[in-house]
C-alpha angles and dihedrals in degrees: 000000000000116000120240122243098251093194088079095051115104120228090242089057090048090052091049091050091048090053090050091049092048089051089056093050127080114253091255093048091050093049093046091048094050093042094051097038101043107018098035090227111179118246091238092058092050091047090054092045093055099031093240135117124268088247089060089049089053091048092050091047092049092050091048091050090051092053092045091050092049092050093043095053100035119104090220104014098183092053102039097062107021091154095061 
């Protein structure tokens, strides 16, 4: 799959794609993704918040990043991966 040139993507489109990606994540994945990405919350704090290990936090974050990347680079993100 060829990556899109993101310099041509409007911020409104980025926000729409983020909403689509968050809809494809579990609630915990979405919270972990937003907490790490925008609030710089440490993994240890998230692990304590959810009662999981830091490895599980890393796994959830990695899966969330994968879904975000797929939606960000897809031509029609809601149609390309409907099963996510």
